[in-house]
MOPAC internal coordinates of N, CA, C and O (Angstrom, degrees):
PM7 1SCF
backbone

  N    0.0000 0     0.00 0     0.00 0    0    0    0
  C    1.4220 1     0.00 0     0.00 0    1    0    0
  C    1.5223 1   106.97 1     0.00 0    2    1    0
  O    1.2310 1   121.03 1   -50.60 1    3    2    1
  N    1.3028 1   115.63 1   129.40 1    3    2    1
  C    1.4563 1   120.84 1   179.95 1    5    3    2
  C    1.5235 1   109.46 1  -130.30 1    6    5    3
  O    1.2310 1   120.76 1   -53.76 1    7    6    5
  N    1.3240 1   116.15 1   126.24 1    7    6    5
  C    1.4661 1   121.33 1   175.58 1    9    7    6
  C    1.5249 1   107.77 1  -103.69 1   10    9    7
  O    1.2310 1   120.96 1   -60.97 1   11   10    9
  N    1.3283 1   115.76 1   119.03 1   11   10    9
  C    1.4496 1   120.00 1  -178.27 1   13   11   10
  C    1.5186 1   112.73 1  -121.39 1   14   13   11
  O    1.2310 1   119.54 1   154.64 1   15   14   13
  N    1.3054 1   118.48 1   -25.36 1   15   14   13
  C    1.4555 1   121.40 1  -172.86 1   17   15   14
  C    1.5174 1   110.47 1  -102.92 1   18   17   15
  O    1.2310 1   120.87 1  -102.79 1   19   18   17
  N    1.3082 1   115.94 1    77.21 1   19   18   17
  C    1.4555 1   122.26 1   178.74 1   21   19   18
  C    1.5238 1   107.94 1  -145.56 1   22   21   19
  O    1.2310 1   120.47 1   -10.56 1   23   22   21
  N    1.3053 1   116.70 1   169.44 1   23   22   21
  C    1.4597 1   120.88 1   175.96 1   25   23   22
  C    1.5207 1   108.53 1   -65.50 1   26   25   23
  O    1.2310 1   120.20 1   -60.23 1   27   26   25
  N    1.3116 1   117.21 1   119.77 1   27   26   25
  C    1.4607 1   121.58 1  -175.94 1   29   27   26
  C    1.5095 1   114.93 1   -82.27 1   30   29   27
  O    1.2310 1   119.67 1   176.50 1   31   30   29
  N    1.3237 1   118.23 1    -3.50 1   31   30   29
  C    1.4604 1   120.43 1   179.71 1   33   31   30
  C    1.5245 1   109.74 1   -89.95 1   34   33   31
  O    1.2310 1   121.31 1   -80.96 1   35   34   33
  N    1.3198 1   115.10 1    99.04 1   35   34   33
  C    1.4670 1   121.41 1   179.85 1   37   35   34
  C    1.5292 1   111.40 1  -101.40 1   38   37   35
  O    1.2310 1   119.80 1  -170.22 1   39   38   37
  N    1.3242 1   117.99 1     9.78 1   39   38   37
  C    1.4675 1   121.65 1  -171.70 1   41   39   38
  C    1.5253 1   113.92 1   -64.88 1   42   41   39
  O    1.2310 1   119.04 1   157.01 1   43   42   41
  N    1.3117 1   119.44 1   -22.99 1   43   42   41
  C    1.4624 1   121.90 1  -178.61 1   45   43   42
  C    1.5292 1   113.10 1   -91.38 1   46   45   43
  O    1.2310 1   120.14 1  -173.51 1   47   46   45
  N    1.3302 1   117.33 1     6.49 1   47   46   45
  C    1.4607 1   121.24 1  -174.33 1   49   47   46
  C    1.5242 1   111.63 1  -117.11 1   50   49   47
  O    1.2310 1   120.99 1   -21.47 1   51   50   49
  N    1.3297 1   115.72 1   158.53 1   51   50   49
  C    1.4697 1   120.98 1  -178.51 1   53   51   50
  C    1.5270 1   113.20 1  -109.66 1   54   53   51
  O    1.2310 1   120.24 1   158.80 1   55   54   53
  N    1.3389 1   117.15 1   -21.20 1   55   54   53
  C    1.4715 1   121.02 1  -177.76 1   57   55   54
  C    1.5120 1   110.79 1  -147.18 1   58   57   55
  O    1.2310 1   121.37 1   -26.62 1   59   58   57
  N    1.3339 1   114.98 1   153.38 1   59   58   57
  C    1.4549 1   121.27 1   163.07 1   61   59   58
  C    1.5249 1   105.32 1  -114.08 1   62   61   59
  O    1.2310 1   120.88 1   -44.04 1   63   62   61
  N    1.3140 1   115.93 1   135.96 1   63   62   61
  C    1.4642 1   121.33 1  -179.53 1   65   63   62
  C    1.5175 1   109.41 1  -130.51 1   66   65   63
  O    1.2310 1   121.10 1   -26.42 1   67   66   65
  N    1.3192 1   115.51 1   153.58 1   67   66   65
  C    1.4668 1   121.25 1   174.54 1   69   67   66
  C    1.5185 1   108.75 1  -154.67 1   70   69   67
  O    1.2310 1   121.26 1   -29.90 1   71   70   69
  N    1.3173 1   115.19 1   150.10 1   71   70   69
  C    1.4580 1   121.88 1   177.71 1   73   71   70
  C    1.5288 1   108.58 1  -101.78 1   74   73   71
  O    1.2310 1   121.01 1   -49.42 1   75   74   73
  N    1.3230 1   115.68 1   130.58 1   75   74   73
  C    1.4636 1   121.96 1   179.39 1   77   75   74
  C    1.5142 1   109.56 1  -123.13 1   78   77   75
  O    1.2310 1   120.75 1   -34.04 1   79   78   77
  N    1.3193 1   116.17 1   145.96 1   79   78   77
  C    1.4710 1   120.56 1   176.13 1   81   79   78
  C    1.5167 1   108.67 1  -136.99 1   82   81   79
  O    1.2310 1   121.57 1   -44.97 1   83   82   81
  N    1.3206 1   114.61 1   135.03 1   83   82   81
  C    1.4563 1   122.11 1   179.50 1   85   83   82
  C    1.5301 1   108.40 1  -114.11 1   86   85   83
  O    1.2310 1   119.51 1   -75.36 1   87   86   85
  N    1.3356 1   118.54 1   104.64 1   87   86   85
  C    1.4611 1   120.13 1   179.54 1   89   87   86
  C    1.5362 1   113.22 1   -79.35 1   90   89   87
  O    1.2310 1   120.82 1   173.66 1   91   90   89
  N    1.3100 1   116.05 1    -6.34 1   91   90   89
  C    1.4651 1   121.92 1  -175.73 1   93   91   90
  C    1.5337 1   111.61 1   -74.40 1   94   93   91
  O    1.2310 1   120.33 1   -27.07 1   95   94   93
  N    1.3382 1   116.97 1   152.93 1   95   94   93
  C    1.4695 1   120.16 1   174.44 1   97   95   94
  C    1.5298 1   112.74 1   -78.03 1   98   97   95
  O    1.2310 1   120.28 1  -179.69 1   99   98   97
  N    1.3515 1   117.06 1     0.31 1   99   98   97
  C    1.4636 1   120.93 1   178.65 1  101   99   98
  C    1.5259 1   109.87 1  -119.55 1  102  101   99
  O    1.2310 1   120.88 1   -39.19 1  103  102  101
  N    1.3231 1   115.92 1   140.81 1  103  102  101
  C    1.4637 1   120.80 1   175.52 1  105  103  102
  C    1.5242 1   109.51 1   -67.29 1  106  105  103
  O    1.2310 1   120.87 1   -24.92 1  107  106  105
  N    1.3223 1   115.93 1   155.08 1  107  106  105
  C    1.4600 1   121.82 1   178.96 1  109  107  106
  C    1.5215 1   109.31 1  -132.52 1  110  109  107
  O    1.2310 1   121.40 1   -34.48 1  111  110  109
  N    1.3255 1   114.93 1   145.52 1  111  110  109
  C    1.4618 1   120.67 1   174.87 1  113  111  110
  C    1.5167 1   108.76 1  -108.70 1  114  113  111
  O    1.2310 1   121.45 1   -50.96 1  115  114  113
  N    1.3200 1   114.84 1   129.04 1  115  114  113
  C    1.4552 1   122.11 1  -178.02 1  117  115  114
  C    1.5266 1   109.28 1  -120.52 1  118  117  115
  O    1.2310 1   121.05 1   -17.75 1  119  118  117
  N    1.3227 1   115.60 1   162.25 1  119  118  117
  C    1.4616 1   121.68 1   173.86 1  121  119  118
  C    1.5188 1   107.89 1  -120.00 1  122  121  119
  O    1.2310 1   120.99 1   -48.38 1  123  122  121
  N    1.3134 1   115.70 1   131.62 1  123  122  121
  C    1.4565 1   122.78 1   175.10 1  125  123  122
  C    1.5237 1   107.09 1  -105.54 1  126  125  123
  O    1.2310 1   120.87 1   -51.78 1  127  126  125
  N    1.3202 1   115.94 1   128.22 1  127  126  125
  C    1.4614 1   121.50 1  -176.86 1  129  127  126
  C    1.5193 1   109.02 1  -130.79 1  130  129  127
  O    1.2310 1   120.76 1   -42.06 1  131  130  129
  N    1.3479 1   116.14 1   137.94 1  131  130  129
  C    1.4604 1   122.41 1   176.82 1  133  131  130
  C    1.5265 1   107.34 1  -134.76 1  134  133  131
  O    1.2310 1   120.95 1   -44.80 1  135  134  133
  N    1.3352 1   115.79 1   135.20 1  135  134  133
  C    1.4603 1   117.86 1   172.93 1  137  135  134
  C    1.5221 1   112.00 1  -148.62 1  138  137  135
  O    1.2310 1   121.93 1   -17.53 1  139  138  137
  N    1.3273 1   113.92 1   162.47 1  139  138  137
  C    1.4606 1   122.39 1  -178.81 1  141  139  138
  C    1.5316 1   110.49 1  -102.91 1  142  141  139
  O    1.2310 1   120.63 1    -0.88 1  143  142  141
  N    1.3266 1   116.41 1   179.12 1  143  142  141
  C    1.4630 1   121.26 1  -179.46 1  145  143  142
  C    1.5358 1   111.38 1   -61.90 1  146  145  143
  O    1.2310 1   120.00 1   144.24 1  147  146  145
  N    1.3092 1   117.60 1   -35.76 1  147  146  145
  C    1.4661 1   122.58 1  -178.47 1  149  147  146
  C    1.5369 1   112.14 1   -60.81 1  150  149  147
  O    1.2310 1   120.28 1   155.01 1  151  150  149
  N    1.3028 1   117.06 1   -24.99 1  151  150  149
  C    1.4721 1   122.38 1  -178.23 1  153  151  150
  C    1.5346 1   111.59 1   -56.74 1  154  153  151
  O    1.2310 1   120.12 1   144.71 1  155  154  153
  N    1.3221 1   117.37 1   -35.29 1  155  154  153
  C    1.4677 1   120.91 1   177.69 1  157  155  154
  C    1.5209 1   111.08 1   -60.05 1  158  157  155
  O    1.2310 1   120.29 1   140.84 1  159  158  157
  N    1.3298 1   117.06 1   -39.16 1  159  158  157
  C    1.4699 1   121.78 1  -179.16 1  161  159  158
  C    1.5241 1   112.09 1   -68.60 1  162  161  159
  O    1.2310 1   121.03 1   164.97 1  163  162  161
  N    1.3186 1   115.64 1   -15.03 1  163  162  161
  C    1.4731 1   121.43 1   178.60 1  165  163  162
  C    1.5266 1   110.17 1  -103.99 1  166  165  163
  O    1.2310 1   120.76 1  -156.22 1  167  166  165
  N    1.3273 1   116.16 1    23.78 1  167  166  165
  C    1.4750 1   123.19 1   176.37 1  169  167  166
  C    1.5266 1   112.92 1    56.65 1  170  169  167
  O    1.2310 1   120.41 1  -147.63 1  171  170  169
  N    1.3280 1   116.81 1    32.37 1  171  170  169
  C    1.4668 1   122.22 1   178.41 1  173  171  170
  C    1.5368 1   112.07 1    55.74 1  174  173  171
  O    1.2310 1   121.07 1  -147.33 1  175  174  173
  N    1.3201 1   115.56 1    32.67 1  175  174  173
  C    1.4673 1   121.96 1  -178.32 1  177  175  174
  C    1.5321 1   111.24 1   -59.46 1  178  177  175
  O    1.2310 1   120.97 1   -41.96 1  179  178  177
  N    1.3183 1   115.75 1   138.04 1  179  178  177
  C    1.4665 1   122.49 1  -178.61 1  181  179  178
  C    1.5326 1   111.78 1   -54.79 1  182  181  179
  O    1.2310 1   120.18 1   141.41 1  183  182  181
  N    1.3351 1   117.26 1   -38.59 1  183  182  181
  C    1.4626 1   121.40 1  -177.13 1  185  183  182
  C    1.5243 1   113.50 1   -83.34 1  186  185  183
  O    1.2310 1   120.53 1  -173.22 1  187  186  185
  N    1.3311 1   116.59 1     6.78 1  187  186  185
  C    1.4590 1   120.66 1  -178.00 1  189  187  186
  C    1.5313 1   111.65 1  -112.96 1  190  189  187
  O    1.2310 1   120.06 1  -154.62 1  191  190  189
  N    1.3146 1   117.49 1    25.38 1  191  190  189
  C    1.4604 1   121.18 1  -179.53 1  193  191  190
  C    1.5294 1   109.10 1  -150.63 1  194  193  191
  O    1.2310 1   121.32 1    -9.19 1  195  194  193
  N    1.3021 1   115.08 1   170.81 1  195  194  193
  C    1.4651 1   121.11 1   173.30 1  197  195  194
  C    1.5200 1   108.23 1   -91.05 1  198  197  195
  O    1.2310 1   120.65 1   -44.51 1  199  198  197
  N    1.3210 1   116.35 1   135.49 1  199  198  197
  C    1.4591 1   121.17 1   173.65 1  201  199  198
  C    1.5287 1   108.22 1  -147.50 1  202  201  199
  O    1.2310 1   121.93 1   -39.67 1  203  202  201
  N    1.3247 1   113.91 1   140.33 1  203  202  201
  C    1.4620 1   120.62 1  -178.78 1  205  203  202
  C    1.5169 1   109.03 1  -146.57 1  206  205  203
  O    1.2310 1   120.80 1   -48.46 1  207  206  205
  N    1.3096 1   116.07 1   131.54 1  207  206  205
  C    1.4615 1   119.55 1   175.08 1  209  207  206
  C    1.5209 1   109.53 1   -74.55 1  210  209  207
  O    1.2310 1   121.33 1   -36.07 1  211  210  209
  N    1.3198 1   115.06 1   143.93 1  211  210  209
  C    1.4669 1   122.27 1   178.21 1  213  211  210
  C    1.5217 1   107.05 1  -127.25 1  214  213  211
  O    1.2310 1   120.63 1   -59.56 1  215  214  213
  N    1.3184 1   116.39 1   120.44 1  215  214  213
  C    1.4754 1   120.96 1   176.65 1  217  215  214
  C    1.5220 1   107.56 1   -93.78 1  218  217  215
  O    1.2310 1   121.49 1   -56.87 1  219  218  217
  N    1.3168 1   114.75 1   123.13 1  219  218  217
  C    1.4628 1   121.77 1  -178.14 1  221  219  218
  C    1.5271 1   108.15 1  -109.29 1  222  221  219
  O    1.2310 1   120.11 1   -78.67 1  223  222  221
  N    1.3400 1   117.39 1   101.33 1  223  222  221
  C    1.4657 1   120.73 1  -176.73 1  225  223  222
  C    1.5312 1   112.72 1   -62.67 1  226  225  223
  O    1.2310 1   121.27 1   -28.25 1  227  226  225
  N    1.3057 1   115.17 1   151.75 1  227  226  225
  C    1.4639 1   121.89 1   179.40 1  229  227  226
  C    1.5274 1   110.77 1   -59.81 1  230  229  227
  O    1.2310 1   120.74 1   -48.43 1  231  230  229
  N    1.3226 1   116.19 1   131.57 1  231  230  229
  C    1.4544 1   121.56 1   173.77 1  233  231  230
  C    1.5140 1   115.86 1    63.92 1  234  233  231
  O    1.2310 1   120.00 1  -159.38 1  235  234  233
  N    1.3234 1   117.61 1    20.62 1  235  234  233
  C    1.4680 1   120.13 1  -176.30 1  237  235  234
  C    1.5175 1   112.00 1  -123.97 1  238  237  235
  O    1.2310 1   121.70 1   -15.90 1  239  238  237
  N    1.3191 1   114.36 1   164.10 1  239  238  237
  C    1.4551 1   122.87 1   172.22 1  241  239  238
  C    1.5202 1   108.32 1  -115.37 1  242  241  239
  O    1.2310 1   120.62 1   -38.78 1  243  242  241
  N    1.3281 1   116.42 1   141.22 1  243  242  241
  C    1.4613 1   120.89 1   178.93 1  245  243  242
  C    1.5329 1   108.65 1  -137.01 1  246  245  243
  O    1.2310 1   121.15 1   -19.68 1  247  246  245
  N    1.3130 1   115.41 1   160.32 1  247  246  245
  C    1.4579 1   121.68 1   170.31 1  249  247  246
  C    1.5211 1   107.28 1  -111.11 1  250  249  247
  O    1.2310 1   120.82 1   -56.17 1  251  250  249
  N    1.3144 1   116.05 1   123.83 1  251  250  249
  C    1.4634 1   122.26 1   176.81 1  253  251  250
  C    1.5176 1   107.29 1   -92.71 1  254  253  251
  O    1.2310 1   120.65 1   -51.13 1  255  254  253
  N    1.3399 1   116.37 1   128.87 1  255  254  253
  C    1.4549 1   122.47 1   179.70 1  257  255  254
  C    1.5203 1   108.34 1  -124.83 1  258  257  255
  O    1.2310 1   120.57 1   -57.57 1  259  258  257
  N    1.3181 1   116.51 1   122.43 1  259  258  257
  C    1.4615 1   121.25 1  -177.56 1  261  259  258
  C    1.5210 1   109.07 1  -121.27 1  262  261  259
  O    1.2310 1   120.73 1   -53.51 1  263  262  261
  N    1.3092 1   116.22 1   126.49 1  263  262  261
  C    1.4584 1   121.90 1   175.77 1  265  263  262
  C    1.5275 1   109.43 1   -69.73 1  266  265  263
  O    1.2310 1   120.49 1   -52.31 1  267  266  265
  N    1.3168 1   116.67 1   127.69 1  267  266  265
  C    1.4621 1   119.17 1   177.96 1  269  267  266
  C    1.5244 1   111.76 1   -74.10 1  270  269  267
  O    1.2310 1   120.03 1   163.38 1  271  270  269
  N    1.3240 1   117.54 1   -16.62 1  271  270  269
  C    1.4600 1   119.96 1   170.61 1  273  271  270
  C    1.5340 1   109.48 1   -66.20 1  274  273  271
  O    1.2310 1   120.33 1   140.22 1  275  274  273
  N    1.3289 1   116.98 1   -39.78 1  275  274  273
  C    1.4728 1   120.79 1   176.14 1  277  275  274
  C    1.5244 1   110.74 1   -64.51 1  278  277  275
  O    1.2310 1   120.38 1   141.27 1  279  278  277
  N    1.3224 1   116.88 1   -38.73 1  279  278  277
  C    1.4725 1   120.72 1   177.21 1  281  279  278
  C    1.5261 1   109.21 1   -63.46 1  282  281  279
  O    1.2310 1   120.45 1   132.74 1  283  282  281
  N    1.3153 1   116.75 1   -47.26 1  283  282  281
  C    1.4614 1   121.59 1  -178.07 1  285  283  282
  C    1.5189 1   112.19 1   -57.81 1  286  285  283
  O    1.2310 1   120.27 1   142.00 1  287  286  285
  N    1.3330 1   117.08 1   -38.00 1  287  286  285
  C    1.4666 1   121.05 1  -175.52 1  289  287  286
  C    1.5292 1   113.79 1   -99.14 1  290  289  287
  O    1.2310 1   120.06 1  -169.51 1  291  290  289
  N    1.3118 1   117.50 1    10.49 1  291  290  289
  C    1.4669 1   120.33 1  -177.77 1  293  291  290
  C    1.5291 1   113.93 1   -69.57 1  294  293  291
  O    1.2310 1   118.57 1   137.35 1  295  294  293
  N    1.3292 1   120.32 1   -42.65 1  295  294  293
  C    1.4704 1   118.27 1   179.14 1  297  295  294
  C    1.5342 1   110.90 1   -61.46 1  298  297  295
  O    1.2310 1   121.04 1   -40.91 1  299  298  297
  N    1.3339 1   115.62 1   139.09 1  299  298  297
  C    1.4771 1   120.32 1  -175.33 1  301  299  298
  C    1.5255 1   113.25 1   -69.48 1  302  301  299
  O    1.2310 1   119.77 1   146.84 1  303  302  301
  N    1.3321 1   118.05 1   -33.16 1  303  302  301
  C    1.4672 1   119.91 1  -170.99 1  305  303  302
  C    1.5268 1   114.30 1  -112.68 1  306  305  303
  O    1.2310 1   119.87 1  -173.37 1  307  306  305
  N    1.3346 1   117.85 1     6.63 1  307  306  305
  C    1.4605 1   120.55 1  -177.27 1  309  307  306
  C    1.5188 1   108.72 1  -163.34 1  310  309  307
  O    1.2310 1   120.59 1    -3.40 1  311  310  309
  N    1.3187 1   116.47 1   176.60 1  311  310  309
  C    1.4632 1   121.16 1   170.38 1  313  311  310
  C    1.5204 1   108.52 1   -98.94 1  314  313  311
  O    1.2310 1   120.98 1   -39.30 1  315  314  313
  N    1.3183 1   115.73 1   140.70 1  315  314  313
  C    1.4583 1   120.57 1   174.29 1  317  315  314
  C    1.5317 1   108.43 1   -63.90 1  318  317  315
  O    1.2310 1   120.76 1   -40.15 1  319  318  317
  N    1.3278 1   116.16 1   139.85 1  319  318  317
  C    1.4604 1   121.24 1   177.59 1  321  319  318
  C    1.5255 1   108.43 1   -81.51 1  322  321  319
  O    1.2310 1   120.56 1   -79.23 1  323  322  321
  N    1.3122 1   116.54 1   100.77 1  323  322  321
  C    1.4610 1   121.57 1  -175.94 1  325  323  322
  C    1.5265 1   112.50 1   -73.27 1  326  325  323
  O    1.2310 1   120.21 1   173.70 1  327  326  325
  N    1.3231 1   117.21 1    -6.30 1  327  326  325
  C    1.4676 1   121.85 1   174.20 1  329  327  326
  C    1.5201 1   111.80 1   -88.13 1  330  329  327
  O    1.2310 1   120.10 1   174.00 1  331  330  329
  N    1.3370 1   117.42 1    -6.00 1  331  330  329
  C    1.4651 1   120.22 1  -172.40 1  333  331  330
  C    1.5365 1   111.84 1  -143.08 1  334  333  331
  O    1.2310 1   120.31 1  -131.83 1  335  334  333
  N    1.3186 1   117.01 1    48.17 1  335  334  333
  C    1.4649 1   121.00 1   176.70 1  337  335  334
  C    1.5226 1   108.49 1   -70.31 1  338  337  335
  O    1.2310 1   120.41 1   -46.79 1  339  338  337
  N    1.3300 1   116.82 1   133.21 1  339  338  337
  C    1.4588 1   121.19 1  -175.27 1  341  339  338
  C    1.5108 1   113.94 1  -108.85 1  342  341  339
  O    1.2310 1   119.72 1   140.67 1  343  342  341
  N    1.3242 1   118.14 1   -39.33 1  343  342  341
  C    1.4660 1   120.81 1  -171.06 1  345  343  342
  C    1.5263 1   110.40 1  -138.09 1  346  345  343
  O    1.2310 1   121.07 1   -42.16 1  347  346  345
  N    1.3194 1   115.57 1   137.84 1  347  346  345
  C    1.4583 1   124.10 1   165.34 1  349  347  346
  C    1.5232 1   104.87 1  -123.54 1  350  349  347
  O    1.2310 1   120.53 1   -60.55 1  351  350  349
  N    1.3286 1   116.60 1   119.45 1  351  350  349
  C    1.4685 1   121.31 1  -179.31 1  353  351  350
  C    1.5161 1   110.26 1  -122.26 1  354  353  351
  O    1.2310 1   121.33 1   -32.84 1  355  354  353
  N    1.2990 1   115.06 1   147.16 1  355  354  353
  C    1.4520 1   122.99 1   174.82 1  357  355  354
  C    1.5166 1   106.31 1  -136.81 1  358  357  355
  O    1.2310 1   120.38 1   -60.76 1  359  358  357
  N    1.3201 1   116.87 1   119.24 1  359  358  357
  C    1.4586 1   119.74 1  -175.33 1  361  359  358
  C    1.5240 1   111.20 1  -144.95 1  362  361  359
  O    1.2310 1   121.04 1   -19.08 1  363  362  361
  N    1.3181 1   115.61 1   160.92 1  363  362  361
  C    1.4667 1   122.17 1  -179.13 1  365  363  362
  C    1.5228 1   110.05 1   -76.17 1  366  365  363
  O    1.2310 1   120.99 1   -35.96 1  367  366  365
  N    1.3149 1   115.71 1   144.04 1  367  366  365
  C    1.4604 1   122.27 1   176.18 1  369  367  366
  C    1.5210 1   108.05 1   -96.32 1  370  369  367
  O    1.2310 1   120.70 1   -73.23 1  371  370  369
  N    1.3034 1   116.27 1   106.77 1  371  370  369
  C    1.4623 1   123.55 1   177.53 1  373  371  370
  C    1.5296 1   113.31 1    43.66 1  374  373  371
  O    1.2310 1   119.90 1  -117.78 1  375  374  373
  N    1.3238 1   117.79 1    62.22 1  375  374  373
  C    1.4735 1   119.44 1   179.47 1  377  375  374
  C    1.5316 1   111.28 1   -68.67 1  378  377  375
  O    1.2310 1   120.52 1   -35.63 1  379  378  377
  N    1.3243 1   116.60 1   144.37 1  379  378  377
  C    1.4623 1   121.51 1   176.93 1  381  379  378
  C    1.5222 1   111.02 1   -76.07 1  382  381  379
  O    1.2310 1   120.83 1   151.51 1  383  382  381
  N    1.3205 1   116.01 1   -28.49 1  383  382  381
  C    1.4610 1   121.80 1   179.29 1  385  383  382
  C    1.5277 1   108.47 1  -157.60 1  386  385  383
  O    1.2310 1   121.04 1   -12.15 1  387  386  385
  N    1.3138 1   115.61 1   167.85 1  387  386  385
  C    1.4619 1   120.07 1   179.46 1  389  387  386
  C    1.5338 1   110.12 1   -63.49 1  390  389  387
  O    1.2310 1   121.06 1   -33.47 1  391  390  389
  N    1.3199 1   115.58 1   146.53 1  391  390  389
  C    1.4607 1   120.46 1   177.11 1  393  391  390
  C    1.5204 1   108.79 1  -148.48 1  394  393  391
  O    1.2310 1   121.16 1   -14.28 1  395  394  393
  N    1.3055 1   115.38 1   165.72 1  395  394  393
  C    1.4618 1   122.13 1  -178.89 1  397  395  394
  C    1.5216 1   108.85 1  -113.77 1  398  397  395
  O    1.2310 1   121.11 1   -42.87 1  399  398  397
  N    1.3326 1   115.49 1   137.13 1  399  398  397
  C    1.4570 1   120.37 1   166.80 1  401  399  398
  C    1.5160 1   106.64 1  -142.79 1  402  401  399
  O    1.2310 1   120.80 1   -21.42 1  403  402  401
  N    1.3023 1   116.07 1   158.58 1  403  402  401
  C    1.4505 1   121.86 1  -176.34 1  405  403  402
  C    1.5192 1   109.79 1  -113.84 1  406  405  403
  O    1.2310 1   121.14 1   -40.91 1  407  406  405
  N    1.3163 1   115.43 1   139.09 1  407  406  405
  C    1.4629 1   121.66 1   176.38 1  409  407  406
  C    1.5276 1   107.40 1  -123.19 1  410  409  407
  O    1.2310 1   121.33 1   -43.30 1  411  410  409
  N    1.3341 1   115.06 1   136.70 1  411  410  409
  C    1.4602 1   119.65 1  -176.59 1  413  411  410
  C    1.5174 1   108.86 1  -147.97 1  414  413  411
  O    1.2310 1   121.45 1   -23.54 1  415  414  413
  N    1.3164 1   114.84 1   156.46 1  415  414  413
  C    1.4549 1   122.54 1   168.87 1  417  415  414
  C    1.5367 1   112.63 1    54.84 1  418  417  415
  O    1.2310 1   120.27 1  -128.79 1  419  418  417
  N    1.3265 1   117.09 1    51.21 1  419  418  417
  C    1.4605 1   120.82 1   172.68 1  421  419  418
  C    1.5262 1   106.79 1   -71.13 1  422  421  419
  O    1.2310 1   120.79 1   -52.53 1  423  422  421
  N    1.3352 1   116.10 1   127.47 1  423  422  421
  C    1.4692 1   118.41 1  -173.32 1  425  423  422
  C    1.5255 1   111.62 1  -150.22 1  426  425  423
  O    1.2310 1   121.65 1   -27.86 1  427  426  425
  N    1.3117 1   114.44 1   152.14 1  427  426  425
  C    1.4470 1   122.61 1   172.66 1  429  427  426
  C    1.5232 1   108.40 1  -100.67 1  430  429  427
  O    1.2310 1   120.67 1   -45.07 1  431  430  429
  N    1.3292 1   116.33 1   134.93 1  431  430  429
  C    1.4614 1   122.51 1  -175.70 1  433  431  430
  C    1.5384 1   108.69 1  -110.46 1  434  433  431
  O    1.2310 1   120.14 1   -52.83 1  435  434  433
  N    1.3454 1   117.34 1   127.17 1  435  434  433
  C    1.4793 1   119.95 1   179.49 1  437  435  434
  C    1.5309 1   112.20 1   -62.23 1  438  437  435
  O    1.2310 1   120.10 1   180.00 1  439  438  437

Protein backbone atom coordinates (compact mmCIF):
# COMPACT_ATOMS: atom_id res chain seq x y z
CA UNK A 1 0.00 0.00 0.00
CA UNK A 2 1.44 3.34 -1.01
CA UNK A 3 -0.02 6.75 -0.18
CA UNK A 4 1.23 9.42 -2.55
CA UNK A 5 -1.56 11.95 -2.97
CA UNK A 6 -1.68 13.81 0.32
CA UNK A 7 -0.44 17.10 1.74
CA UNK A 8 3.32 16.64 1.94
CA UNK A 9 3.87 19.28 4.62
CA UNK A 10 4.10 17.32 7.86
CA UNK A 11 6.17 19.99 9.67
CA UNK A 12 3.35 21.04 12.03
CA UNK A 13 2.72 17.49 13.29
CA UNK A 14 4.35 15.23 15.88
CA UNK A 15 3.07 11.77 14.87
CA UNK A 16 1.58 9.76 12.06
CA UNK A 17 -0.85 7.08 13.20
CA UNK A 18 -2.85 4.37 11.48
CA UNK A 19 -5.12 1.54 12.53
CA UNK A 20 -4.38 -1.94 11.17
CA UNK A 21 -6.36 -5.15 11.48
CA UNK A 22 -5.27 -8.66 10.61
CA UNK A 23 -8.23 -11.04 10.13
CA UNK A 24 -5.86 -13.92 9.37
CA UNK A 25 -5.10 -16.74 11.82
CA UNK A 26 -1.38 -16.06 11.19
CA UNK A 27 0.66 -13.06 12.29
CA UNK A 28 2.20 -10.89 9.58
CA UNK A 29 5.28 -8.70 9.48
CA UNK A 30 5.03 -5.45 7.57
CA UNK A 31 7.43 -2.63 6.75
CA UNK A 32 6.44 1.01 7.06
CA UNK A 33 8.47 3.39 4.91
CA UNK A 34 8.37 7.19 4.63
CA UNK A 35 10.48 9.40 2.40
CA UNK A 36 10.71 12.92 1.03
CA UNK A 37 11.40 14.29 -2.46
CA UNK A 38 15.15 14.48 -1.73
CA UNK A 39 15.25 10.68 -1.38
CA UNK A 40 15.18 10.32 -5.18
CA UNK A 41 18.44 12.31 -5.41
CA UNK A 42 20.00 9.75 -3.08
CA UNK A 43 19.09 6.86 -5.42
CA UNK A 44 16.38 5.63 -3.03
CA UNK A 45 19.14 4.42 -0.69
CA UNK A 46 17.94 2.32 2.25
CA UNK A 47 19.78 4.57 4.74
CA UNK A 48 18.18 7.71 3.33
CA UNK A 49 14.60 7.09 4.48
CA UNK A 50 12.53 6.13 7.48
CA UNK A 51 11.64 2.46 7.83
CA UNK A 52 10.10 0.56 10.71
CA UNK A 53 8.95 -3.02 11.02
CA UNK A 54 5.37 -3.51 12.16
CA UNK A 55 4.27 -6.83 13.66
CA UNK A 56 0.60 -7.47 13.02
CA UNK A 57 -0.66 -10.19 15.39
CA UNK A 58 -3.06 -12.84 14.15
CA UNK A 59 -6.72 -11.87 14.44
CA UNK A 60 -5.98 -8.54 16.12
CA UNK A 61 -6.24 -4.83 15.52
CA UNK A 62 -3.46 -2.42 16.45
CA UNK A 63 -2.72 1.28 16.20
CA UNK A 64 0.69 2.13 14.77
CA UNK A 65 2.16 5.37 16.13
CA UNK A 66 5.30 6.84 14.58
CA UNK A 67 7.16 9.84 15.95
CA UNK A 68 7.77 12.36 13.19
CA UNK A 69 10.97 13.34 14.99
CA UNK A 70 12.18 9.79 14.27
CA UNK A 71 11.14 10.23 10.63
CA UNK A 72 12.97 13.55 10.41
CA UNK A 73 16.21 12.05 11.75
CA UNK A 74 16.05 8.71 9.94
CA UNK A 75 18.34 9.53 6.98
CA UNK A 76 21.98 8.88 7.93
CA UNK A 77 23.52 11.92 6.22
CA UNK A 78 20.79 14.58 6.42
CA UNK A 79 17.46 15.50 7.95
CA UNK A 80 14.28 14.51 6.16
CA UNK A 81 12.48 17.54 4.73
CA UNK A 82 9.24 17.45 6.71
CA UNK A 83 7.79 20.13 4.42
CA UNK A 84 8.02 17.80 1.41
CA UNK A 85 7.05 14.23 2.37
CA UNK A 86 6.27 12.27 -0.80
CA UNK A 87 5.51 8.64 0.06
CA UNK A 88 4.16 6.58 2.94
CA UNK A 89 4.31 2.85 2.14
CA UNK A 90 3.24 -0.20 4.07
CA UNK A 91 4.14 -3.57 2.60
CA UNK A 92 4.67 -7.22 3.54
CA UNK A 93 8.17 -8.47 4.31
CA UNK A 94 8.77 -11.60 2.25
CA UNK A 95 5.27 -13.10 2.55
CA UNK A 96 4.96 -16.86 1.97
CA UNK A 97 1.57 -16.35 0.35
CA UNK A 98 -0.99 -13.63 -0.28
CA UNK A 99 -2.85 -12.34 2.76
CA UNK A 100 -5.36 -9.65 3.66
CA UNK A 101 -5.01 -6.88 6.20
CA UNK A 102 -7.03 -3.74 6.69
CA UNK A 103 -5.74 -0.20 7.11
CA UNK A 104 -7.94 2.61 8.37
CA UNK A 105 -7.82 6.10 9.78
CA UNK A 106 -4.35 7.20 8.63
CA UNK A 107 -3.83 10.52 10.39
CA UNK A 108 -1.32 13.16 11.35
CA UNK A 109 -1.34 14.20 15.02
CA UNK A 110 -0.37 17.77 16.05
